N, C-alpha and C positions, 0 to 999 in steps of 0.2 A: 638736813644734812648733818654729818657728824659734828659733835660739839667742838672737836679739835680742828675742824676745817675752817679756814679763814673765809668768812662770808664775802669779803671784798674781792676774793679771787674770781668768783663767778661774774661779778659786776664788770670786771675788766674785759670779759669776753664780748661785751657789747651785744650786737645783734647777730653774731655768728650762729649758724645752725649746723647741726649734724644730720645731713640728709642722705638717704640711701641712694647709691648709684644704680643698683639693679633692682628688679622687682622684689617686693617684700609682701608678706601676708600679715594683715593686721585685723583689728577689731572694728574700727570706726573710721569715718572719713578724716583724713589728715593731710600730711605734706608729701607723702612718698608714693612711688609707682607701685601698683598692685599687679599681680599676675592674672587677676581675674578681670574680665571685661564686663562692662555695664553701660548705662547711659548716664555718663557723668559730664565732666567739664572739658576734657581734651580729646579731640578726634584721633582715632587710631587707624582705622581702615574701613573698607567696604566689604560686605558679604552679600551674596544673593538672597533676595527676599524669598521666604518660605510661605506658600499659600496658607492662609488661615491665621497668620500672626498679625499683630497690630501694624497698621500702616503709618503709625505716628512718626517713625524714624526713617521712612523712605526718603532717599535723596532724589527729589523731583527734578532738580536741575540735571543730574546725571541721567535720569530717565529720559529727559527731553533730548539729550545728545545721543544716547545709545539705544533707546527704545527697550531697555531692560530695567527691571526693578532691583535696586540695590538698597541695603539698609546700612546706615552709618553705625560703626562700632566705636566706642569711646574707652579710653583708659580710666579706670577708677583711681582715685587718689585714696591712700590709706595711711593709717598711722604705722609707725615702725615698731618692729619687735627686735629688741637688742639684748643680746646675752653678753654681759661683761664677765670675762674670765681672768681671774687673778691668781697668779702663782704665789703661794704663801710658804714655799719650802725654805729650808735653812739658808740657802744661798741668797735669798731675797732680803735677808736681814743685814746684808753687807752695805755700808760699814757697820760692824757690830756694835761699836761704841756709841752710836747715835741714841739719844734719849727719845723713846717713843712719844713722849709728850713735849719734847722741845722743838725748837725751830729748825734743827739740823735735818738733813734729808738722807734717808737710805733708800734702797730700791723698793722695798715693800711700802714705805710711806708714800713714795712717788706714785706707785700703782693705786694705793687706796685713795689718796686725795684726787688723783686724776679721774678715777672711777666715780667718785662723788661729784666732781665738777660736771662730768658728762651726764650723770644721772639727773642733775638739776636741769641741764639743758633739755634732756629728753622729757622731763616732767613738764616743762614749759610748752613743749611741742605736743603734749598729750600722747606721748609714745609709751609703749610697754617695755619694761626693763626687767631682766633677770640677772642672777649672779651665780657664778660657779667658782668655787675655791678648790685648788688642788695643790698637793705636794707629792708624796709618794702614792697617794690615792686621790680619787675625787672626793674631797672631804664634805662638800656641801653643794647642792644644786638647787637653786630656786628658779623655777620657770618664770618666764616674762609675764608680767601683769602691769596694769597702769593705775590701780586704785591707790588712794592715799595711804591706806593701812599697809598695803604691800610695799610701797616705797619706804615707809618707816621701818619695816622689817628688814629690807635690804640695807638701809643706812645703818641699822643696828648691827648687822652682820659685819659690815665694814669697820664699824667702831670697835667691835670686839677684837678684830685683828691687830689693832694698835696696842693691845695689852700684851706685852711681851711675856709677862709672867705666866700667862695662861696658854702660851703657844709653844708647841713642841717644834724643835728644829729638825724637821724631817728631810729626807732626801727628795730629789726632784724626779718625778716620773711623768713628764709632760706627755709623752707619746700615748701611754695607756689612758691618761685622763682625757686627752683631746678626742680620742676615739669614743670614749663614753659620752662626752658632751655632744659629739656629732649625732649619736643615736638618741640622746635625751632631748634634743630640740627637733620635734617632728615637723615644724613649719619653717619655711625659709625665713631667715633672720639675718641681722647684722651681728657678727660675732667679733667682739673686740678683746684681744688677748694682751695682757700685761705680764711679761715674763722675761727672764734673762736667757731662757731656753738652754740652760746648762744642765741638760738631762743626764741622769746617771749612766745611761747607755752610751751616750756620745755618738749615736748613729744618725747621721744627717739624713740618710735615705728613709729611716723609720720615722724621723720627725716630719719629713715632707709628706710621707704617706698619711700621717695623722692629719696634717693641715689639708691635704688633698681630699681626705674623707669629708671634711667640712664643706669644701667646694663642691664635691660630688653630690652632696645633699642640698645643693643650691643655696648655701649660705654665702653671704658676702663676708670676707674675713679681713680684719685689720690686725697686724701684729706690731705692738709697741715693744721693741727689743731694748730692755732697760739694763744699762750698765753704768758703772762709775768710770768715766772716761780717763781720768788721770791715772788710776791704778789698775783697772781691769782691762783697759785697752792699751795704754802707753806703758804700763808697769813702772810707773814713775815713783819708786820708793827710794829713800835715802840709801846711799851706797855704804852700807854697814851690815854686819851679820844681823839677820832678822828671822824671827820665828813666825811662820805662816801656819794658821790653823784653819782646817776645813770646818765650816760652820754646820755642815750636815753630818759628818762622821766624828768630828772631834779630833781627828788625826792632826799631828803637828810635824812640821819639817823646818829645820834650821838651815838657812843658806844665805849667800850673798847675792842680792838682786842683780848685780852686774853680770853674774855668771850665767844667768838664764834669760836675761831681758830680751835679747835679740831673738832667741828661739821662741820665747813666749809670744812676742809681738807678731812673729811670722805665723805661728799657729792660730792665734786669735784672729788675725786679719784674714787668713784663708777661710776660717769658719764663718766669719761674718759675711764675707763676699759671697761664699757659696750659698748661704741661706738667703741673702738678698736677691741674688740672681735667680735662684730657683723659685722663690716666692713670686717674682715678676713673671716667670713662665706660667705659673698657675693663676695669675691675675689676683694675687694676694697683696694687699697694701702693706708695705714694710716701712716702719718708722724707726730709724736709729735714735735712741734716747740716751743722752748723757745727763744723769741726774743733776749735775752741777749747773746745768742751764736753767733749771727751774720749770715748774709745771706750766705756768702761763706762756712763756715763750715757745715751749714745745707744742702744746695743744693748739695755741692760736695760729702758729705757722702751719700746722697740719690742716686745721679746719679751713683756713684761708685758701690753701692749695687745693683742698678737696672741693670747696665751693667753686673755685675757678675752673677746675677740670669738669665738674658736673655741668656748669653752665655752658661750657664749650660743646658738651655732648648733646644737650637738649636745646 
């Protein structure tokens, strides 16, 4: 895991697991449901026996009741393919004054450290993990694999993101990037997105079309919507003339926060509600993240909720 990642963070997750809710395609036997049928551990359904095939899996008890030959089919268990998607655009560096190597948290550091924590969980589960980084373009796409050397390469890519001196503060083009990621992941996977979704286009319909593209390709999608609650949601700035700088364009505007606070809160609240409701319609997991709450409380609460919902389904 990245050198700057606190190793004690993972230990605090205890025995929590990140399991797929829907069928996934993997390489080896693991913990998750596969879309392919075989003769494994969990019964799925019966099908009619075809003359000439092995009689090994005929359900003889059912034959005794129906006088017809049926074969038992089982669900295979497989390892997970997870694609971690991290928004590394300029807006993710907010708050900009945070030291990349210090204990303070900005949105990008939250995304990086959360990704590293999930990667370590997937590694313990023998799952395959990939990484996609985007800003105004899809900057890097590493397909999912599970080898140790591959995991080290992904950790290194996350570590490089923490070096602010080597990172351009680009605009956000999440829509185009998510469409590319959907096409670049040929097998159904779990796609976990860390982003503030402050796309330069500001088109909610276009954003939802990109997320729906992932769902159409049979991926399970989780969106961690990362914001700073105090300032980006509540717009809680001191009531004095303040200069606000766009981290992506460099543009500056001087204003009094009290003059725009109500309008800002209303617009941001409407945007967040619309995204959350429409994600629910498309069966996309939506996780509101306030970086002030910390990585462990956010991830552990989500994983516990996910495990409870999964157990109720199965």
